[in-house]
C-alpha positions as a printed NumPy array, in Angstrom:
array([[  9.815,  -2.495,  31.21 ],
       [ 11.572,  -5.829,  31.1  ],
       [ 13.271,  -7.841,  34.132],
       [ 13.955, -11.323,  34.67 ],
       [ 10.352, -11.645,  35.343],
       [  9.571, -11.15 ,  31.398],
       [ 11.746, -13.426,  29.786],
       [ 10.444, -15.673,  31.964],
       [  7.042, -14.977,  30.038],
       [  5.298, -16.997,  27.044],
       [  4.714, -15.137,  23.828],
       [  0.835, -15.496,  24.98 ],
       [  1.173, -13.56 ,  28.176],
       [  3.317, -10.929,  26.466],
       [  0.673, -10.609,  23.766],
       [ -1.899, -10.587,  26.498],
       [ -0.653,  -8.543,  29.216],
       [  1.304,  -5.842,  26.938],
       [ -0.4  ,  -5.649,  23.902],
       [ -3.663,  -6.33 ,  24.842],
       [ -4.744,  -9.229,  22.445],
       [ -6.231, -12.655,  23.273],
       [ -4.768, -14.372,  20.41 ],
       [ -2.034, -14.341,  17.822],
       [ -2.73 , -14.128,  14.344],
       [ -1.974, -16.566,  11.609],
       [  1.859, -17.795,  11.662],
       [  2.702, -15.032,  14.537],
       [  3.002, -18.035,  17.095],
       [  4.931, -19.608,  15.222],
       [  8.014, -17.042,  13.969],
       [  7.489, -15.483,  17.652],
       [  8.327, -19.219,  18.789],
       [ 11.502, -20.106,  16.361],
       [ 12.528, -16.252,  16.702],
       [ 12.923, -16.37 ,  20.678],
       [ 14.609, -19.681,  20.441],
       [ 17.448, -17.913,  18.699],
       [ 15.827, -18.945,  14.965],
       [ 16.763, -16.211,  11.894],
       [ 13.288, -16.522,  10.155],
       [ 12.276, -14.398,   6.785],
       [  8.565, -13.346,   6.964],
       [  6.48 , -12.52 ,   4.407],
       [  2.959, -11.321,   5.366],
       [  0.571,  -8.357,   3.75 ],
       [  0.196,  -5.455,   5.176],
       [ -1.839,  -4.877,   8.01 ],
       [ -0.874,  -8.63 ,   8.824],
       [  0.733,  -7.842,  12.132],
       [  4.318,  -8.012,  11.031],
       [  5.724,  -5.735,  13.748],
       [  4.346,  -8.056,  16.599],
       [  7.303, -11.187,  15.19 ],
       [  9.499,  -9.208,  16.48 ],
       [  8.193,  -7.556,  19.195],
       [  7.523, -10.337,  21.81 ],
       [ 10.617, -11.794,  21.149],
       [ 12.819,  -8.939,  21.58 ],
       [ 11.04 ,  -8.684,  25.364],
       [ 11.276, -12.017,  25.686],
       [ 14.242, -12.284,  25.402],
       [ 17.811, -10.884,  27.172],
       [ 19.132,  -7.795,  25.479],
       [ 18.068,  -5.002,  23.307],
       [ 16.076,  -5.514,  20.495],
       [ 17.615,  -3.64 ,  17.279],
       [ 14.821,  -2.815,  14.774],
       [ 16.419,  -1.779,  11.138],
       [ 13.54 ,   0.674,   9.435],
       [ 14.337,   3.381,   6.119],
       [ 12.018,   6.075,   7.443],
       [ 12.195,   8.505,   9.88 ],
       [  8.058,   8.802,  10.566],
       [  7.683,   4.687,  10.348],
       [ 10.231,   5.461,  13.264],
       [  8.48 ,   7.465,  15.438],
       [  5.144,   6.182,  14.711],
       [  6.466,   2.512,  16.462],
       [  8.622,   3.786,  19.24 ],
       [  5.111,   6.447,  19.903],
       [  2.829,   3.125,  20.887],
       [  5.311,   1.049,  21.662],
       [  6.15 ,   3.808,  24.825],
       [  1.69 ,   4.198,  25.549],
       [  2.176,   0.167,  25.924],
       [  4.94 ,   0.743,  28.234],
       [  7.219,  -0.857,  26.476],
       [ 10.946,   1.619,  26.6  ],
       [ 11.769,   1.935,  23.43 ],
       [ 13.657,   4.852,  21.411],
       [ 15.158,   5.738,  17.914],
       [ 18.451,   6.669,  16.259],
       [ 18.205,   8.807,  13.181],
       [ 18.583,  11.93 ,  11.636],
       [ 15.928,  13.92 ,  13.426],
       [ 18.014,  14.074,  16.509],
       [ 19.994,  16.543,  17.463],
       [ 23.977,  15.419,  18.637],
       [ 23.101,  15.806,  22.174],
       [ 19.778,  13.218,  22.06 ],
       [ 21.47 ,  11.181,  20.022],
       [ 23.894,  10.782,  22.779],
       [ 21.417,  10.553,  25.566],
       [ 19.338,   7.432,  23.907],
       [ 22.949,   5.644,  23.347],
       [ 23.827,   6.392,  26.978],
       [ 20.096,   4.626,  28.137],
       [ 20.698,   1.562,  25.677],
       [ 24.611,   1.055,  27.233],
       [ 22.691,   1.315,  30.615],
       [ 20.007,  -1.26 ,  29.789],
       [ 17.151,   1.508,  30.152],
       [ 15.902,   0.451,  26.874],
       [ 13.893,  -2.528,  25.684],
       [ 13.92 ,  -1.587,  21.698],
       [ 15.778,   0.738,  19.979],
       [ 15.111,   1.729,  16.113],
       [ 17.305,   3.267,  13.782],
       [ 17.847,   3.713,  10.799],
       [ 20.343,   1.59 ,   8.282],
       [ 22.592,   4.01 ,   7.378],
       [ 23.358,   4.917,  11.08 ],
       [ 23.858,   1.298,  11.87 ],
       [ 26.421,   1.079,   9.518],
       [ 28.433,   3.779,  10.728],
       [ 31.955,   2.019,  12.08 ],
       [ 31.387,   3.892,  15.395],
       [ 27.321,   2.632,  16.074],
       [ 28.5  ,  -0.834,  15.031],
       [ 31.02 ,  -0.482,  17.83 ],
       [ 28.433,   0.212,  20.313],
       [ 26.597,  -2.518,  19.153],
       [ 29.438,  -4.533,  20.143],
       [ 29.588,  -3.289,  23.488],
       [ 26.083,  -3.347,  24.232],
       [ 26.34 ,  -7.585,  22.999],
       [ 28.895,  -7.886,  25.77 ],
       [ 27.414,  -6.436,  28.484],
       [ 23.511,  -6.143,  28.613],
       [ 23.309,  -8.185,  25.214],
       [ 21.188,  -8.063,  21.86 ],
       [ 17.903,  -9.99 ,  22.242],
       [ 17.538,  -9.87 ,  18.045],
       [ 18.141,  -7.53 ,  14.714],
       [ 15.074,  -6.936,  12.698],
       [ 15.159,  -5.76 ,   9.119],
       [ 12.374,  -3.844,   8.698],
       [ 11.155,  -3.572,   4.916],
       [ 13.751,  -6.335,   3.671],
       [ 12.449,  -5.595,  -0.115],
       [ 14.725,  -2.713,   0.368],
       [ 17.734,  -4.787,  -0.189],
       [ 16.263,  -5.352,  -4.113],
       [ 17.388,  -3.172,  -7.134],
       [ 14.257,  -4.537,  -9.166],
       [ 11.879,  -2.465,  -6.432],
       [ 10.991,   0.777,  -6.703],
       [ 12.08 ,   1.364,  -2.751],
       [ 15.776,   0.423,  -3.109],
       [ 18.076,   1.176,  -0.884],
       [ 21.483,   0.901,  -1.26 ],
       [ 22.382,   0.669,   2.987],
       [ 20.125,  -2.405,   2.413],
       [ 23.114,  -3.773,   0.492],
       [ 25.264,  -4.039,   3.489],
       [ 23.362,  -5.362,   6.418],
       [ 24.582,  -8.379,   5.701],
       [ 27.472,  -6.746,   8.574],
       [ 25.07 ,  -8.685,  10.732],
       [ 25.369, -12.064,  10.324],
       [ 28.992, -11.575,  10.28 ],
       [ 29.816,  -9.296,  13.398],
       [ 27.132, -10.845,  15.345],
       [ 26.457, -14.724,  14.229],
       [ 24.412, -15.389,  17.813],
       [ 21.797, -12.894,  17.374],
       [ 19.182, -14.08 ,  15.449],
       [ 17.884, -11.742,  12.797],
       [ 14.233, -11.139,  11.287],
       [ 13.815,  -9.918,   7.62 ],
       [ 10.533,  -9.022,   7.216],
       [  8.461,  -7.632,   4.401],
       [  5.191,  -7.269,   2.261],
       [  6.769,  -7.321,  -0.919],
       [  5.597, -11.081,  -2.551],
       [  7.314, -12.034,  -5.665],
       [  9.634, -14.733,  -5.976],
       [ 12.662, -13.084,  -7.746],
       [ 11.99 , -10.394,  -4.559],
       [ 12.05 , -12.785,  -1.785],
       [ 15.561, -14.519,  -3.319],
       [ 17.634, -11.811,  -3.441],
       [ 16.537, -10.489,  -0.045],
       [ 17.923, -14.507,   1.189],
       [ 21.153, -13.92 ,  -0.865],
       [ 21.279, -10.59 ,  -0.194],
       [ 21.226, -10.644,   3.701],
       [ 23.123, -14.46 ,   3.954],
       [ 19.999, -15.338,   5.05 ],
       [ 19.846, -18.491,   3.002],
       [ 19.76 , -21.105,   6.45 ],
       [ 16.504, -18.877,   8.088],
       [ 13.041, -20.323,   8.157],
       [ 10.461, -18.475,   5.086],
       [  7.412, -18.043,   6.468],
       [  5.342, -17.3  ,   3.669],
       [  1.677, -15.669,   4.847],
       [ -1.503, -15.386,   1.988],
       [ -1.318, -12.212,   0.953],
       [ -4.841, -11.913,   0.147],
       [ -6.543,  -8.459,   1.786],
       [-10.127,  -9.195,   2.247],
       [-10.722,  -6.296,   4.235],
       [-10.273,  -4.555,   0.931],
       [-12.587,  -3.92 ,  -1.822],
       [-10.608,  -3.911,  -4.807],
       [-12.333,  -1.609,  -7.944],
       [-11.671,  -0.608, -11.334],
       [-13.285,   2.652, -13.31 ],
       [-12.532,   3.505, -17.354],
       [-11.364,   7.69 , -16.895],
       [-13.843,   9.418, -18.046],
       [-13.285,  12.644, -16.425],
       [-11.509,  11.19 , -13.849],
       [-12.132,  13.981, -11.269],
       [-16.324,  14.251, -11.63 ],
       [-14.996,   9.824, -10.997],
       [-13.274,  10.188,  -7.943],
       [-15.651,  13.019,  -6.215],
       [-18.641,  10.386,  -6.767],
       [-16.628,   7.883,  -5.489],
       [-15.726,  10.334,  -1.971],
       [-19.105,  11.937,  -1.601],
       [-20.74 ,   8.414,  -1.253],
       [-18.491,   6.275,   0.898],
       [-16.594,   8.23 ,   2.309],
       [-17.133,  11.163,   3.678],
       [-15.046,  12.467,   6.891],
       [-12.891,   9.466,   5.889],
       [ -8.824,   9.931,   5.543],
       [ -7.094,   8.516,   2.25 ],
       [ -4.623,   8.678,   0.107],
       [ -4.93 ,   9.398,  -3.703],
       [ -2.387,   8.864,  -5.935],
       [ -1.078,  10.643,  -8.49 ],
       [  1.525,  10.247, -11.455],
       [  2.866,  13.682, -11.731],
       [  3.474,  16.594,  -9.192],
       [  1.454,  18.908, -11.055],
       [ -1.098,  16.754, -10.632],
       [ -0.843,  16.248,  -7.147],
       [ -0.736,  19.386,  -6.79 ],
       [ -3.953,  20.178,  -8.979],
       [ -5.845,  17.573,  -7.296],
       [ -5.121,  18.702,  -4.156],
       [ -6.324,  22.45 ,  -4.728],
       [ -9.67 ,  20.959,  -6.521],
       [-10.695,  19.095,  -3.88 ],
       [-10.2  ,  21.611,  -0.993],
       [-12.258,  23.654,  -3.473],
       [-14.83 ,  20.67 ,  -3.262],
       [-14.451,  20.961,   0.261],
       [-12.518,  18.561,   1.786],
       [ -9.423,  18.66 ,   4.007],
       [ -6.637,  17.73 ,   1.313],
       [ -3.513,  18.377,   1.08 ],
       [ -0.496,  17.313,  -1.046],
       [  2.821,  15.659,  -0.632],
       [  5.502,  14.669,  -3.35 ],
       [  9.833,  15.031,  -3.439],
       [  9.121,  18.688,  -5.153],
       [  7.32 ,  20.457,  -2.358],
       [ 10.423,  21.584,   0.334],
       [ 10.884,  19.346,   3.472],
       [  9.399,  21.538,   6.26 ],
       [  5.746,  21.26 ,   4.357],
       [  6.095,  17.743,   3.414],
       [  6.765,  17.256,   7.133],
       [  3.875,  19.527,   7.823],
       [  1.235,  17.827,   5.961],
       [  2.065,  14.518,   7.031],
       [  1.58 ,  15.436,  10.318],
       [ -1.588,  16.546,   9.66 ],
       [ -3.177,  12.8  ,   8.068],
       [ -1.023,  11.197,  10.682],
       [ -2.578,  12.974,  13.575],
       [ -5.744,  14.882,  12.009],
       [ -8.945,  12.565,  11.791],
       [-10.398,  12.616,   8.007],
       [ -7.301,  14.338,   5.742],
       [ -7.103,  13.341,   2.27 ],
       [ -3.519,  13.594,   1.166],
       [ -3.301,  13.509,  -2.591],
       [  0.567,  12.588,  -3.402],
       [  2.847,  10.59 ,  -5.483],
       [  4.769,   7.684,  -4.552],
       [  6.701,   9.443,  -2.752],
       [  4.292,   9.595,   0.013],
       [  3.46 ,   5.866,   1.448],
       [  6.614,   3.225,   2.607],
       [  6.538,   3.151,   5.986],
       [  2.832,   5.359,   7.185],
       [  1.778,   3.339,   9.908],
       [ -1.794,   4.594,  10.175],
       [ -3.811,   2.044,  10.622],
       [ -7.468,   3.897,   9.761],
       [ -6.813,   4.555,   6.476],
       [-10.568,   3.925,   4.821],
       [ -9.586,   4.626,   1.279],
       [ -6.88 ,   4.124,  -1.532],
       [ -7.467,   5.662,  -5.147],
       [ -5.602,   5.988,  -7.874],
       [ -5.831,   8.848, -10.669],
       [ -3.632,   7.155, -13.087],
       [ -2.47 ,   3.607, -12.875],
       [  0.59 ,   2.176, -10.78 ],
       [  4.228,   1.014, -12.399],
       [  3.639,  -2.758, -11.631],
       [  1.74 ,  -4.87 ,  -9.909],
       [  3.699,  -4.678,  -7.186],
       [  3.075,  -0.919,  -6.636],
       [ -0.438,  -1.565,  -7.257],
       [  0.014,  -3.989,  -4.496],
       [  1.782,  -1.962,  -2.201],
       [ -0.191,   1.149,  -2.351],
       [ -3.508,  -0.08 ,  -2.423],
       [ -2.415,  -2.19 ,   1.058],
       [ -2.037,   0.985,   2.958],
       [ -5.551,   0.892,   3.514],
       [ -7.613,  -0.72 ,   6.015],
       [ -4.404,  -1.316,   7.924],
       [ -6.661,  -1.887,  10.849],
       [ -8.421,  -5.39 ,   9.375],
       [-11.495,  -3.208,   8.673],
       [-13.541,  -2.842,   5.749],
       [-12.075,  -0.663,   2.883],
       [-11.445,   0.249,  -0.539],
       [ -8.981,   0.46 ,  -3.224],
       [ -9.912,   2.396,  -6.348],
       [ -8.443,   2.866,  -9.658],
       [ -9.424,   5.174, -12.335],
       [ -7.76 ,   4.36 , -16.191],
       [ -7.501,   5.788, -19.056],
       [ -5.482,   4.675, -22.576],
       [ -3.183,   7.857, -21.77 ],
       [ -2.169,   5.919, -18.887],
       [ -0.72 ,   3.331, -20.586],
       [  0.959,   5.47 , -22.922],
       [  2.624,   7.897, -20.554],
       [  4.324,   5.049, -18.389],
       [  5.233,   3.57 , -21.983],
       [  6.972,   6.57 , -22.385],
       [  8.51 ,   7.206, -19.443],
       [  9.254,   3.58 , -19.401],
       [ 11.407,   3.883, -22.694],
       [ 12.871,   7.376, -21.658],
       [ 14.077,   6.432, -18.989],
       [ 18.045,   5.606, -18.687],
       [ 17.776,   1.328, -17.238],
       [ 19.902,  -1.458, -18.762],
       [ 17.3  ,  -2.585, -21.967],
       [ 16.926,  -5.615, -19.357],
       [ 15.66 ,  -3.511, -16.651],
       [ 12.719,  -1.919, -19.271],
       [ 12.388,  -5.521, -20.29 ],
       [ 10.849,  -6.62 , -16.643],
       [  9.452,  -3.595, -16.183],
       [  7.294,  -4.128, -19.452],
       [  6.45 ,  -6.956, -18.816],
       [  4.862,  -5.559, -14.771],
       [  3.08 ,  -2.78 , -16.602],
       [  1.426,  -5.254, -19.467],
       [  0.54 ,  -7.885, -16.415],
       [ -1.21 ,  -4.642, -14.477],
       [ -3.168,  -3.821, -17.895],
       [ -4.501,  -7.429, -18.129],
       [ -5.893,  -7.093, -14.355],
       [ -7.393,  -3.722, -15.424],
       [ -9.395,  -5.635, -17.975],
       [ -9.875,  -8.524, -16.253],
       [-13.396, -10.171, -15.438],
       [-12.365, -12.486, -12.64 ],
       [-12.692, -11.611,  -8.942],
       [ -9.9  ,  -9.251,  -8.475],
       [ -8.874, -10.774,  -5.274],
       [ -8.018, -13.72 ,  -7.28 ],
       [ -6.132, -11.761, -10.104],
       [ -3.73 , -10.509,  -7.734],
       [ -2.691, -13.436,  -6.095],
       [ -2.283, -15.691,  -8.786],
       [  0.091, -12.588, -10.026],
       [  2.167, -13.469,  -6.356],
       [  2.175, -17.637,  -7.096],
       [ -1.179, -18.003,  -4.542],
       [ -4.231, -20.205,  -5.533],
       [ -7.281, -17.76 ,  -3.594],
       [ -9.944, -20.659,  -2.703],
       [-13.122, -18.776,  -4.456],
       [-14.689, -15.451,  -5.911],
       [-14.359, -12.597,  -2.959],
       [-18.206, -11.666,  -3.462],
       [-16.675,  -8.696,  -2.632],
       [-14.638,  -6.804,  -5.918],
       [-16.445,  -4.739,  -8.496],
       [-16.16 ,  -7.952, -10.446],
       [-17.736, -10.252,  -8.082],
       [-20.361,  -7.474,  -7.089],
       [-21.447,  -6.519, -10.241],
       [-20.093,  -9.236, -13.209],
       [-19.025,  -7.164, -16.047],
       [-21.113,  -8.143, -19.496],
       [-19.025,  -8.814, -22.122],
       [-19.921,  -8.847, -25.942],
       [-18.626, -10.469, -29.367],
       [-15.696,  -8.05 , -30.641],
       [-13.911,  -9.997, -32.823],
       [-14.884,  -8.234, -35.844],
       [-14.811,  -4.66 , -33.942],
       [-11.295,  -5.771, -33.175],
       [-10.699,  -6.766, -36.979],
       [-11.694,  -3.74 , -38.345],
       [ -9.275,  -1.6  , -35.275],
       [ -6.396,  -4.635, -36.524],
       [ -6.698,  -3.331, -39.901],
       [ -7.094,   0.624, -39.072],
       [ -3.801,   0.655, -37.37 ],
       [ -2.22 ,  -2.044, -40.201],
       [ -3.805,   0.804, -43.45 ],
       [ -2.62 ,   3.76 , -41.349],
       [  0.359,   2.458, -41.299],
       [  1.401,   1.668, -37.607],
       [  2.394,   5.413, -36.842],
       [ -0.891,   7.389, -35.083],
       [ -2.402,   7.088, -31.651],
       [ -6.059,   5.849, -30.819],
       [ -7.46 ,   8.992, -31.108],
       [ -6.597,   9.501, -34.647],
       [ -6.881,   6.183, -35.123],
       [-10.647,   6.915, -33.861],
       [-11.508,   9.268, -36.244],
       [-10.832,   7.214, -38.817],
       [-13.178,   4.408, -38.041],
       [-16.01 ,   7.008, -37.087],
       [-15.316,   8.942, -39.989],
       [-14.532,  12.443, -38.585],
       [-13.043,  14.287, -40.892],
       [-10.273,  16.279, -38.526],
       [ -7.858,  18.046, -40.254],
       [ -5.129,  15.099, -39.792],
       [ -7.135,  12.924, -40.747],
       [ -8.487,  14.515, -43.688],
       [ -4.003,  15.4  , -44.599],
       [ -3.78 ,  11.248, -44.108],
       [ -6.705,   9.078, -44.285],
       [ -9.874,   9.755, -45.928],
       [ -9.3  ,   8.617, -48.749],
       [ -8.655,   5.457, -47.136],
       [-11.775,   3.258, -48.108],
       [-11.108,  -0.165, -46.537],
       [-11.23 ,   1.664, -43.232],
       [-12.39 ,   5.363, -43.544],
       [-16.299,   5.626, -41.802],
       [-16.497,   1.614, -40.952],
       [-17.052,   1.545, -37.605],
       [-19.264,   4.839, -37.536],
       [-21.71 ,   1.678, -35.334],
       [-19.508,   2.447, -32.468],
       [-18.852,   6.461, -31.056],
       [-15.191,   7.22 , -30.479],
       [-15.645,   6.449, -26.8  ],
       [-16.43 ,   2.724, -27.73 ],
       [-13.925,   2.249, -30.049],
       [-11.386,   3.987, -27.224],
       [-12.116,   0.845, -24.936],
       [-11.671,  -1.218, -28.124],
       [ -7.922,   0.027, -28.496],
       [ -7.709,   0.099, -24.857],
       [ -8.246,  -3.365, -24.76 ],
       [ -6.416,  -4.843, -27.305],
       [ -3.44 ,  -3.724, -26.104],
       [ -4.036,  -4.804, -22.723],
       [ -4.853,  -8.33 , -24.09 ],
       [ -1.673,  -7.821, -26.253],
       [ -2.778,  -7.429, -29.544],
       [ -1.142,  -3.688, -30.192],
       [  1.633,  -2.162, -28.479],
       [  2.719,   1.587, -27.882],
       [  5.441,   2.802, -29.764],
       [  6.617,   5.702, -27.964],
       [  8.924,   6.72 , -30.167],
       [  6.223,   6.762, -32.186],
       [  5.015,   9.556, -29.916],
       [  1.792,   7.068, -28.651],
       [  1.488,   5.486, -32.356],
       [  0.493,   2.029, -32.475],
       [  1.811,  -0.858, -33.807],
       [  0.667,  -4.195, -34.005],
       [  2.04 ,  -7.79 , -32.344],
       [  1.965, -11.032, -33.822],
       [ -0.716, -11.698, -32.178],
       [ -2.421,  -9.966, -34.473],
       [ -2.56 , -12.274, -36.905],
       [ -5.006, -15.098, -36.466],
       [ -7.907, -12.452, -35.822],
       [ -7.127, -10.612, -39.091],
       [ -7.136, -14.204, -40.424],
       [-10.415, -14.835, -38.882],
       [ -8.608, -17.763, -37.371],
       [ -9.726, -16.416, -33.347],
       [-12.493, -14.61 , -32.069],
       [-12.401, -11.885, -29.238],
       [-14.892, -11.379, -26.485],
       [-13.938,  -8.012, -24.405],
       [-15.82 ,  -6.288, -21.495],
       [-18.771,  -3.381, -21.99 ],
       [-17.038,  -0.69 , -19.937],
       [-20.428,   1.007, -17.586],
       [-21.294,   4.409, -17.153],
       [-20.038,   6.092, -14.846],
       [-21.882,   6.989, -11.803],
       [-23.386,  10.668, -10.867],
       [-21.985,  12.211,  -7.96 ],
       [-24.187,  12.815,  -5.035],
       [-24.404,  15.366,  -2.366],
       [-21.469,  15.657,  -0.877],
       [-20.478,  14.608,   2.99 ],
       [-24.298,  13.24 ,   3.296],
       [-23.41 ,   9.771,   3.975],
       [-22.155,   8.637,   7.507],
       [-19.029,   6.759,   8.733],
       [-19.112,   3.451,   7.234],
       [-17.708,   1.966,  10.273],
       [-20.789,   3.503,  12.767],
       [-22.654,   1.545,  10.719],
       [-21.979,  -1.477,  12.181],
       [-25.083,  -2.078,  14.143],
       [-23.415,   0.807,  16.505],
       [-24.859,   3.769,  17.555],
       [-23.058,   6.887,  15.03 ],
       [-23.272,   9.537,  18.207],
       [-21.588,   7.204,  20.063],
       [-19.173,   6.79 ,  17.748],
       [-18.81 ,  10.104,  17.218],
       [-18.192,  11.177,  21.096],
       [-15.751,   7.683,  21.424],
       [-13.348,   9.125,  18.49 ],
       [-13.997,  12.669,  20.502],
       [-12.706,  11.486,  23.304],
       [ -8.956,  10.075,  21.564],
       [ -8.025,  13.02 ,  19.673],
       [ -8.136,  14.981,  23.209],
       [ -6.132,  12.113,  24.648],
       [ -4.082,  12.454,  21.601],
       [ -3.25 ,  15.847,  21.312],
       [ -2.828,  16.18 ,  25.305],
       [  0.253,  13.337,  24.551],
       [  1.093,  15.004,  20.988],
       [  0.655,  11.5  ,  19.608],
       [ -1.652,  10.178,  16.296],
       [ -5.127,   9.079,  17.489],
       [ -4.556,   5.793,  16.282],
       [ -1.726,   5.385,  18.955],
       [ -3.758,   5.592,  21.622],
       [ -6.437,   2.488,  20.062],
       [ -6.834,   1.369,  16.356],
       [-10.581,   2.291,  15.035],
       [-10.64 ,  -1.224,  15.812],
       [-10.993,  -1.143,  19.711],
       [-12.671,   1.444,  19.49 ],
       [-15.934,  -0.514,  17.496],
       [-15.204,  -3.344,  19.929],
       [-15.673,  -1.114,  22.64 ],
       [-19.005,   0.297,  20.989],
       [-20.145,  -3.526,  20.777],
       [-19.116,  -4.56 ,  24.125],
       [-20.418,  -1.338,  26.188],
       [-17.478,  -1.867,  29.49 ],
       [-19.453,  -0.657,  32.554],
       [-15.655,  -1.847,  34.274],
       [-12.02 ,  -1.805,  34.58 ],
       [-12.362,  -5.396,  34.086],
       [-15.098,  -5.576,  30.984],
       [-13.183,  -2.994,  29.391],
       [ -9.69 ,  -5.417,  29.424],
       [-11.544,  -7.683,  27.285],
       [-11.401,  -5.458,  24.467],
       [ -8.591,  -6.325,  21.969],
       [ -5.778,  -3.652,  21.822],
       [ -6.129,  -2.973,  25.745],
       [ -3.374,  -4.243,  27.433],
       [ -2.65 ,  -3.291,  31.377],
       [ -0.822,  -0.182,  30.299],
       [ -2.686,   1.292,  28.144],
       [ -6.008,   0.076,  30.822],
       [ -4.316,   2.089,  33.806],
       [ -3.47 ,   5.523,  31.6  ],
       [ -7.017,   5.545,  29.293],
       [ -9.913,   3.205,  30.999],
       [-10.929,   5.591,  33.489],
       [-11.691,   8.341,  30.55 ],
       [-13.668,   5.837,  28.417],
       [-15.84 ,   4.275,  31.153],
       [-16.761,   7.397,  31.602],
       [-18.292,   7.657,  28.104],
       [-20.666,   4.614,  29.192],
       [-21.33 ,   5.417,  32.593],
       [-22.205,   8.781,  31.715]])
């Protein structure tokens, strides 16, 4: 691919001829030009924002080989397969290769037969490999170092990788080779840690908007979560690929089995499965259409499947960062996608218990509690979801998105001042040691054995809340926790305790407004809705034929379908209806190599 001619090309020519795009997005062009001229860069860009192009194009423009440090085998394989399709000479080195194959890749590297090489951080830090890079720099040149998923350097992140800490050695050993660190994790502390740990103090920082306007965020209160999930999938995502996140391995297994029984092509993924099963399930998710992966957070980072149409959470994530990162795996191709979250009071108790029982330092636990509180506030907010998310990351959203649940169906609120006083008083008078379920029973006057043993004689609170049912009282307690009036004492088995913020409410000095929970949607008949992307004024049958052709070609080559063409490319094909190769070349995502390889096959679909 690379030759003396390439090095004299412009970024725009490489973008068009190799990658098939007519123009850069956002800050891409500035980043490419800065890196191509030899500058260091820290790039913060949302998932699906086109981070890969920011180092792939400079690697093709500059003399030598681009070295990309990536944390996961699946991500490397995806990226390399995609580059090979584009005619770029790429390879990877990681633990999945046997010794002979690894040595062959190293020989390709030294002979100048590669444009880009992907390596795992632990492989790159090996002294023998660093020596190989030194020889490469002297003889062939190193175009750049790209450190992908750079947030792995942060000790505060759940993707922390100790090997990333040592990557500052690149600057020490190769001071003249430009470096680019890339991440989709946006918070300021992580950014500062990346700069410090990777010695990027002099690097130019490029911070893109972290808004994902194509994702519709939705939060529902748990009320038979499985039925709610089924209604969501049946109503909006028949035959779509997606991810369902659960907190525990047991729940992953049970949910995957239940979805299979309902007729869904669902697979489990968690660290408790053997390596072969995990690899097989991941491969099926990547290479087949319409597979639903039910997973813990062990699944996700580095999964480059662009046409994930939904991410559903059956349990509350651990933080806003985790929520943003996990939901960001939907809609990477820029087409419409859904982020759906069901949560309840039990989630708060479970996460707080797990956090407090952990072995982290008290300082770390304090930070994690604040992160969880921020997520609870997001869930209960009546504001635009896009605005709330961006505000957390220090970015202002220009206005209501018009595409989240709170914008499309503004939540009804009610004056809950009197109910809040009753709830807080009940917490206090029962000794601040009981959970929400027991407190609800006391308020509605339900004589359970525990209530009869402890509290039915408490005339000041027993049965004073009969005007609300147990579900409504549970909502009150959940929201009072989210707003910081009550906290969960995990040492007392989830007992609720008052905070200082509760005092003015109890004294009648502060009014409380809460959101009114909506009714759960009824389940529709399964698998009746046509594919969402085929409704953009396009012919559903044509969409099916194009997808079938893509799958046929993908199976022939043993690659995922999206490596052939993204859904967005197929959608544009349907709108253009190309009849010649020249017309086909104008479709976004079709560069010279793909036009030569697949142009005729897809033209036959349109020309009969």
